[in-house]
VOGU-3710 file (C-alpha; in Angstrom, 3 decimals, decimal comma):
1> lrlpesrral> -21,591/-69,886/71,348  -25,391/-69,783/72,149  -25,920/-72,200/69,320  -28,810/-74,319/69,659  -26,561/-77,415/68,754  -24,322/-76,166/71,697  -27,380/-76,555/73,729  -28,286/-80,343/72,622  -24,808/-81,083/73,128  -25,167/-79,606/76,729
11> lalaqqphpa> -28,443/-81,196/77,418  -26,825/-84,915/76,107  -23,964/-83,954/78,624  -25,787/-83,315/81,558  -27,933/-86,646/81,142  -24,737/-88,694/81,589  -24,625/-90,644/84,837  -21,032/-88,865/85,791  -21,850/-85,952/88,234  -18,737/-83,954/87,188
21> rrevalralr> -19,924/-83,713/83,850  -23,321/-82,645/85,143  -21,833/-80,037/86,945  -20,034/-78,538/83,797  -23,304/-78,718/81,396  -24,989/-77,154/83,923  -22,374/-74,694/84,393  -22,096/-74,087/80,638  -26,353/-73,867/80,160  -26,216/-70,739/82,687
31> gfapvpadap> -25,972/-68,973/79,405  -29,109/-70,379/77,973  -32,578/-69,007/78,692  -34,507/-71,923/80,066  -36,481/-74,223/77,338  -40,312/-75,198/78,798  -40,008/-78,168/76,350  -36,808/-79,364/78,593  -38,571/-79,230/81,604  -39,215/-83,306/81,734
41> lfqglvevel> -35,447/-83,564/81,434  -34,533/-81,295/84,232  -37,228/-82,695/86,445  -35,929/-86,178/85,648  -32,682/-85,799/86,542  -33,585/-83,467/90,361  -35,179/-86,742/91,345  -32,051/-88,514/90,496  -30,024/-86,413/92,491  -32,520/-86,814/95,783
51> rlaqrlvhgl> -32,481/-90,601/95,411  -28,339/-90,484/95,561  -28,348/-87,938/98,293  -31,269/-90,654/99,973  -28,423/-93,421/99,843  -25,532/-91,143/101,315  -27,815/-90,050/103,983  -28,547/-93,846/104,587  -25,149/-94,414/104,873  -24,122/-91,511/107,088
61> vhlgagsela> -26,656/-92,836/109,742  -24,313/-95,902/110,425  -21,094/-93,694/110,554  -19,266/-91,745/112,897  -19,265/-88,141/113,029  -16,194/-86,688/111,647  -14,950/-89,758/110,481  -12,923/-90,149/106,869  -15,611/-91,298/104,848  -18,708/-89,297/106,910
71> ralayeldri> -16,483/-85,947/105,454  -15,804/-87,332/102,096  -19,961/-87,950/101,932  -20,947/-84,185/103,172  -18,913/-83,039/100,434  -20,775/-85,498/98,430  -23,911/-84,158/99,421  -22,343/-80,572/99,190  -22,355/-81,355/95,602  -25,451/-82,618/94,971
81> eqrifgllqq> -26,878/-79,390/96,723  -25,249/-77,391/93,972  -25,915/-79,365/90,902  -29,817/-79,440/92,134  -29,351/-75,259/92,481  -28,290/-75,712/89,062  -31,358/-77,858/87,499  -33,680/-75,457/89,353  -32,278/-72,534/87,152  -33,115/-74,354/84,157
91> lyppqlivda> -36,751/-75,150/85,540  -37,277/-71,213/87,014  -36,445/-67,663/86,876  -32,575/-68,375/86,743  -32,285/-64,885/89,041  -34,516/-66,065/91,409  -32,777/-69,506/92,017  -29,473/-67,710/92,253  -30,709/-65,636/94,897  -31,836/-68,131/96,670
101> qrgvahaare> -28,739/-70,137/97,058  -26,741/-67,300/97,514  -29,505/-66,482/100,630  -29,226/-70,101/102,172  -25,568/-70,282/102,265  -25,605/-66,769/103,862  -24,463/-66,582/108,021  -27,570/-64,785/108,759  -30,803/-66,208/109,999  -32,814/-63,821/108,138
111> rqanaleild> -31,160/-63,781/104,994  -31,296/-67,946/105,273  -35,110/-67,900/106,080  -35,872/-65,692/103,238  -34,567/-67,424/100,942  -36,044/-70,357/102,117  -39,167/-69,358/101,643  -38,950/-68,241/98,264  -38,022/-71,748/97,414  -41,161/-72,581/99,305
121> nliprpwyqg> -43,141/-70,545/96,950  -42,051/-71,737/93,730  -40,555/-75,473/93,732  -42,963/-78,642/94,462  -43,319/-78,989/98,091  -41,421/-82,458/97,771  -38,473/-81,011/96,409  -38,260/-78,343/98,799  -38,337/-80,578/101,830  -35,768/-82,619/100,108
131> lqalldlspa> -33,633/-79,711/99,873  -34,285/-78,285/102,612  -32,705/-81,280/104,431  -30,032/-81,445/102,754  -29,345/-77,864/103,942  -30,317/-78,569/107,521  -27,616/-79,608/110,279  -30,239/-81,977/112,101  -28,897/-85,329/112,618  -28,370/-88,169/109,438
141> vdkaqvfdhl> -31,058/-90,381/110,787  -33,793/-87,503/110,881  -32,813/-86,394/107,096  -32,899/-90,177/106,301  -36,627/-90,066/107,702  -37,737/-87,419/105,782  -36,092/-88,654/102,494  -38,034/-92,165/102,695  -41,371/-90,310/103,164  -40,535/-88,309/100,102
151> lgpptataal> -38,903/-91,373/97,842  -40,037/-94,195/100,052  -37,193/-96,752/101,151  -33,966/-96,772/99,479  -33,574/-99,509/96,618  -29,805/-100,346/97,012  -29,005/-102,588/99,619  -25,326/-103,085/99,634  -23,213/-101,836/102,106  -22,083/-98,160/101,383
161> payiieqgea> -18,711/-98,786/100,759  -19,042/-101,632/98,324  -21,825/-99,426/96,543  -19,281/-96,280/96,158  -16,473/-98,824/94,682  -19,376/-99,858/92,501  -20,167/-96,942/90,989  -16,625/-95,699/91,293  -15,748/-92,250/89,691  -18,719/-92,179/87,648
171> tfsdwtvava> -20,338/-90,820/90,816  -18,229/-89,803/93,372  -14,881/-88,326/93,708  -11,677/-90,164/93,595  -11,315/-89,174/97,490  -14,636/-90,706/97,951  -13,821/-93,682/96,301  -10,196/-94,360/98,071  -11,696/-94,116/101,568  -14,180/-96,771/100,486
181> lrqhvptlgq> -11,644/-98,714/99,269  -9,585/-98,488/102,484  -12,175/-99,327/104,700  -14,148/-102,325/102,595  -13,068/-105,746/103,097  -13,846/-107,195/99,356  -14,921/-110,640/99,246  -13,661/-113,189/96,653  -16,957/-112,123/94,253  -15,983/-108,585/94,617
191> lpdwlpyfns> -12,988/-108,386/93,466  -13,123/-108,147/89,674  -14,890/-104,846/90,423  -11,539/-103,783/91,717  -9,577/-104,408/88,799  -10,149/-100,935/87,147  -8,411/-99,540/90,496  -5,743/-102,079/90,499  -4,807/-100,332/87,033  -5,992/-97,244/87,759
201> pdallqesal> -3,840/-94,163/86,183  -4,905/-92,048/89,415  -2,184/-92,631/92,032  -4,407/-92,526/94,587  -7,260/-95,032/93,739  -4,542/-97,439/92,942  -2,599/-96,700/95,960  -5,799/-97,556/98,595  -6,818/-100,415/96,194  -3,624/-102,175/96,457
211> tainhlatsq> -2,999/-101,029/100,303  -6,536/-102,753/101,013  -5,351/-105,984/99,252  -2,137/-105,876/101,529  -3,969/-105,495/104,708  -6,096/-109,161/103,675  -2,068/-110,577/103,942  -2,709/-110,296/107,356  -6,254/-110,318/108,526  -7,885/-112,311/105,804
221> htiydealql> -4,927/-114,692/104,523  -6,904/-117,187/102,654  -8,546/-114,404/100,930  -5,532/-113,080/100,256  -4,091/-115,781/98,661  -7,260/-117,012/96,692  -6,820/-113,045/95,314  -3,477/-113,802/93,886  -4,354/-116,896/92,316  -7,990/-115,209/90,810
231> lpalrpllms> -5,673/-112,231/89,857  -2,230/-113,338/88,655  -1,745/-109,628/87,493  -1,919/-108,833/91,482  1,655/-109,763/92,392  3,628/-107,598/90,090  1,375/-104,600/91,100  1,971/-105,042/94,988  5,625/-105,996/94,080  5,648/-102,465/92,475
241> hhaaaahlpa> 3,520/-100,767/95,069  5,761/-102,160/97,882  9,285/-100,577/95,627  7,559/-96,816/95,632  7,550/-96,874/99,416  10,013/-94,350/99,295  8,079/-91,582/98,012  5,201/-90,024/99,492  1,921/-92,142/98,856  -1,009/-89,958/97,468
251> qarvgllrht> -3,014/-90,174/100,501  -0,099/-88,643/102,600  0,322/-86,223/100,419  -3,613/-84,805/101,031  -2,885/-85,022/104,840  0,150/-82,498/104,024  -2,085/-80,211/102,403  -4,827/-80,115/104,868  -1,994/-79,464/107,471  -0,972/-76,451/105,832
261> alfaetpenv> -2,912/-73,123/106,645  -3,610/-72,549/102,831  -5,936/-75,202/102,263  -7,197/-76,069/105,837  -10,467/-75,630/104,979  -10,476/-77,093/101,862  -12,255/-81,041/101,692  -9,902/-83,788/100,920  -12,096/-84,282/97,668  -11,046/-81,374/96,234
271> lssivpimqe> -6,964/-81,368/97,376  -6,774/-85,091/96,235  -7,066/-83,043/92,873  -3,831/-80,869/93,529  -1,850/-84,216/94,403  -0,904/-85,066/90,843  0,800/-81,763/90,298  2,711/-82,019/93,342  6,275/-81,972/92,630  8,434/-83,889/95,151
281> vtfpaghqif> 12,132/-82,207/95,159  14,903/-82,396/97,810  17,727/-79,663/98,350  20,970/-80,040/100,617  22,024/-77,995/103,497  22,861/-74,456/102,319  20,940/-75,129/99,107  19,540/-71,291/97,393  15,896/-72,395/96,676  15,248/-69,196/94,693
291> akgdlgasly> 16,765/-65,947/95,455  15,491/-62,275/96,170  14,903/-61,109/92,311  14,143/-64,364/90,553  10,973/-64,597/88,655  8,768/-66,492/90,752  6,151/-69,476/89,450  5,988/-71,699/92,305  4,912/-72,513/96,051  6,772/-74,986/98,205
301> ivyegevgif> 5,373/-76,448/101,115  8,135/-78,398/103,078  7,523/-81,764/104,142  11,280/-82,388/106,053  13,337/-80,151/106,976  13,784/-76,078/107,545  14,119/-73,465/105,250  15,447/-69,881/106,142  13,827/-66,740/104,192  16,385/-64,039/104,095
311> ngpqllttfr> 16,381/-60,430/102,741  19,933/-59,878/102,082  21,609/-61,160/105,352  18,829/-60,799/107,352  16,919/-64,001/108,576  13,117/-62,899/108,511  11,577/-66,148/109,050  11,942/-70,110/109,302  9,667/-72,362/107,742  9,349/-76,101/109,016
321> qgdffgelal> 7,350/-79,311/108,110  3,613/-78,139/106,995  4,731/-74,592/106,123  4,475/-72,993/102,578  6,227/-69,947/100,958  6,098/-68,326/97,702  2,398/-68,626/97,578  2,091/-65,061/95,729  4,076/-66,865/92,787  0,997/-69,086/92,494
331> ldaeprsata> -1,273/-66,053/91,743  0,851/-63,414/90,236  4,739/-64,424/88,445  6,574/-61,777/89,737  10,051/-61,202/91,270  10,830/-63,052/94,422  10,744/-60,692/97,642  13,328/-62,342/99,534  15,295/-65,720/99,274  14,939/-68,656/100,598
341> vahsavrafr> 17,824/-70,899/101,522  18,000/-74,694/103,065  18,864/-74,668/106,762  19,177/-78,657/106,653  18,315/-81,274/104,082  14,783/-80,742/102,967  12,533/-82,384/101,388  9,331/-80,182/99,839  6,392/-80,224/97,437  6,642/-78,007/94,512
351> ldqddfydvm> 3,348/-76,502/92,595  3,824/-74,576/89,618  1,554/-71,834/88,491  0,929/-73,436/84,965  -0,300/-76,872/86,864  -2,028/-74,773/89,633  -4,234/-72,619/87,211  -5,371/-75,844/85,640  -6,748/-76,943/88,909  -8,291/-73,671/90,029
361> eergevlrni> -10,277/-73,634/86,340  -11,813/-76,912/88,060  -11,949/-76,317/91,433  -13,256/-72,641/92,791  -12,894/-73,660/96,293  -8,800/-74,176/95,916  -8,592/-70,078/94,850  -11,372/-69,454/96,834  -9,246/-70,633/99,985  -5,935/-69,148/99,215
371> lrvlcqrlrk> -7,319/-65,851/98,427  -8,990/-66,110/102,245  -5,015/-67,045/103,346  -3,544/-64,064/101,856  -5,899/-61,914/103,302  -5,388/-62,780/106,373  -1,820/-62,120/105,968  -2,322/-58,860/104,791  -4,264/-57,978/107,514  -1,923/-58,945/109,952
381> qnea> 1,122/-57,116/108,289  -1,255/-54,034/108,264  -1,887/-54,475/112,295  1,844/-55,333/112,874
//
């Protein structure tokens, strides 16, 4: 409801330090006309986002191009860009900002140039330069110089992984935090900051933190022993971590998703949100996974073994590791068009429609990628 009370609640949510909550608030605020009296609030949040971008760009300077952490930070910078556009919609004519945002993302250079010109004539010059640095494909060191010129030297001095771990999910996606945990060697003084991760309900974060501590057992044995003395609760957690090794870890599940055509273009930061709804299933050789005509409500991704797809006695195709089948059921629960049978012992992951709808509601990128892949398959079928 577009009530003053609703707007006040959304403004309070937008001011929280958690970027994901700010994104939700900004999406909801699109339904309200901008209020000039609120301008200082949104101007301050633009500055907050630009300073976070400066910190991450400086971190990118010291990372190898295409490294795991660099990819994670690229996603975080993209989210900062989206949030800045959302804030600008509350400060300037919303449709102009929406058109500019679409233009800068367009493949045609002319459209990009026109969009940048709109922004240059509309928003303060320092903001425009910061946003242009985010959009530009120039090296990170050049972007860092732009931000330093606009904002002065960065105030944070901690190494980037330590900074990410300290900020946690209040600022970053769980995937970015997990990568930082795996890459950072903690000091004894930093271990108390890791306690929330050792007990995290997020399997990806807990696994990453415990894996990092396990590495200390071989690389920094003295610190490892002192860590167990400092944090006695660690030992049973490490033991349960070893006992769970029979199941595919959350990090490996993200890798499996990324190597399927359905999710190949989806950032790991987004794929990590799918991991909690992946149900591990096994089938013996000869088992019928589903029959033609069965009501379908699940997608399957093969991890081990082979699955044959049949129309009656005719074998249509065979799926192996990394392949997926039953994807139409995620979008529309209709009768299966073929029968799926395990050719050998199969280990797979099932994604159910209801759970997947919840993820797609929060992560529009997932739905866009599925539609793109399905369109590609339809084109190939039409060309055949």
